[in-house]
N, C-alpha and C positions, 0 to 999 in steps of 0.2 A: 485452445479458445476456439468455438465457433467462429468462421469466417464474418459472419452474420452478425456477431457479438461487437467484432471492432468498431462497423459503421455506428453500430447504436452507441458504441462510448463514446465514439470522437461527435456524433449529435448529442449528447448528454453533459460530455464533460465538464466544459464551461462555467454551467450555470445550476446543474439541478443539483439539490442540497446534499444528497451523498457524496459524491464527488467534490463538491467545497469545501463540507464537512471535514473529509481525511484530511485533503493540502491545509487546514486553517489550523487542525491539529498538530502535524508534523511544525508548521512553522511559530507554533505558541512551541511545542517541545524543544524546537532548535532556539528558539530565543532563550528558554530556561537552561537548558544545556551546551551550548556554546553562543554564548554574549561578544564573542568574538566573528565576525564572518566568517565562512570558511573559503578557503580562495580557488581550491579545484573539489568537484561536484560531481560524480556519477550517479545519476536513476536509472537504478538499475533494474530492469525491466518497466522502461519507460511507458509501455503501451500506444496509447494516442499522442502523449504529449503533452499534457494540461501541466502537470507537475512541473515539466519542464521549465513554462514561462514564470513562476512562480517562483525557480530556483538562479532563475540566470539575473534575477535580480541583486540577487547574493553574493555572484560569484563568475566562477570560468566553469561550466558545464556542459556535460556531454552523456546522452542517453542511449543507453543498450536494450538491445530487444532481439529476440529470437526470430520473430516473424517478421518477415519484410513489408505485410500489409498493413501492420500496425507504425512503423517506420516512415511508409509511406503519408501515412496519415496525418504522423507527429510533425512532418515534413511541412506540410501547410500552417505551422501554428508560427514557425518562428526561424531568427538565423541562427540553429546552435549544431555542433557536430553531434551525429547518429551513428551506431557501428550496429551493425548485426552479429551477435555473437550468442552464445549460449551463456548461462549464469556460472554455467560448471567448469569455462574456459574463457575467464576470459584473457582480453589481449591488451594489456595495462603492464607495464611491469610493477613493480614490489613498489607498496609506500608511498604512493603518487594522488589521493586522495585523502582530503582532510574532512568531508560528507558524504557517505553513501546512502542513499535512500533504496527500500525495495518495498513497496505497497502495495500489498497482496500479492507477490509475484508465490512464496518460497511454497504455496499450496499446490501451484501448478507442476512442481518437479516430483518425479519419482523417490527421489532422497536428496533432499534441504540440506545435508550436510556436506557435499562436495561446495555448491554455494555459497553459502557461508565461511567457508575456510577460504575460498577464492576472495571474497569479499576481506575478510580480513587480511588474505596478502597484502590486496592494493591501499589498503587504507594505511596511512602517515599513522607512527605513535601518537597513540591519544587521537587519534582519528573516533568520528561516530559514525555508526551505523542506526538508520530510526526505518523499522520494519513494523509496517501494520500486517495482520492476518486472520482469516474467521473465525471465528470460535464457536467450538462445542459441538464435536463429532453427532449427537444426537440433534442437529440441527440440519445436517446434512438434504439436501432436498434435490429437484429439477435444476434448482439455480447452480447448483454445486457442477452438474452433470454436464450442464450447456458450456460451462466455463473452464470446463476439463480439468476439477480439481483432485488431486490426490488425499486431502486431509480438512480437518478442522482442526483448532489447537485451542489445549486449555493453558491458561497461562505458565503453569506447573510445567508443560511440556514444551512451550516457547523457551522458558528461561533456563531448562536442560540442556537444548541443542544449540542455544549462545552460549552454553560454558563450555560445551561440550568442544565449540569451534574454537575458543581460545580467548572469547568476550569477556569481559566487564560488564555486568549491567547495571545499570543504573538505575533503569524506571521499567517496569511490566504494568501495564494498567488493560483492562474492560475498556470498551470504548461502544460509542452508539446503545446506551444503557437506557437513556430515557422514554427510547421507543423500543425497548427489548420486549416489551407483551405486544405490543400489534406484530413487526416483524417475527416474534416468535412464530405467533398463529399463522400469519400470511402463509412462512414455510413449510410448515407444520401439514397444512392444508393443502399446499403446491405437489404435495407428495402425491395428489389423486390426482391432479390435472392432466385429463389427457392432452395427446397431440406433441409435435418437437418441444425436448425441456430447450427452457429460454429465461435467460436472466431476468431476475425481478426488477428490471430496471419501472416503477409502476409511477405511470404520469399524472403530475399534478397540476391542479389551479397553478396561474404563477403568484397568487398573494397566498398559498401553502407552501406553497415552495418558499418563498419567502421566507413566512413562518419559523420552518421546518429549518433553513440557516440561520437562523440567529440563535434556534435551539443549540445546533449544533456550536455554533461558535461561543454560546456559553457553559457548552457540555467540555469545550477544548480548552478554556481556562481555565475549570476546575479541575480537567486531568494534569495541568501544570502545577497544580500545589498536590493532589491526592492521588491514589489508584483508588481507581471505582471495581466492586466485588463480582460484577457482572455484566455482560453485555454480547453484543451481538458479533463484534471486532473486538481485537487484542493490536494494541502499539506496548513497542517497547526501544525502548533506545541504549544501547548498549556502547564501549567504547574499548579501544583495543590496549 
């Protein structure tokens, strides 16, 4: 990821509708598939740390990221252990976590299989992975270039990768579905924008941000019950 994107993420992550909606989706699915709070949690690819704050209320949480700049920003959010490491070589013993989250991380790796195998290794039996990834190769844009993505996924491709790593897939759904058309059009036109590629975090008014946050909260409750057939993003729940 370009260095300036970490500063932008840190600025927006606490209250911007996209990031808030993703965290609420994770918590909805966690309550659905893990009614007992997990004791030991790893946020793999924790970025600037907003998800760590929510997970900290559930159990003992550790954040891992390769980029020191991200960890320095995450350190400003709270007192939780932070480790600089690659997901392909996690510095933890076998079967030590009850829950691992990997939120918009796998697409940053040239090969996501070694990371998924490491996540599988460090999960306890019956432990859960909740992962999100961007959807559809045809939505590739300068946004992906700025964030140093290697791929976007379909539900079938993500499911295949999880099975190959040894997981039992409990749920795969598209998300950010209610805003699919405007976001897809924006990403398509973004291909023709001149200048340095940057992530498409579009500033919105406080009132619109609140409305979009409520919309994503409603969608998260819907995804808890059903799988959505299309969307800008994908979410998966898998069990070891």
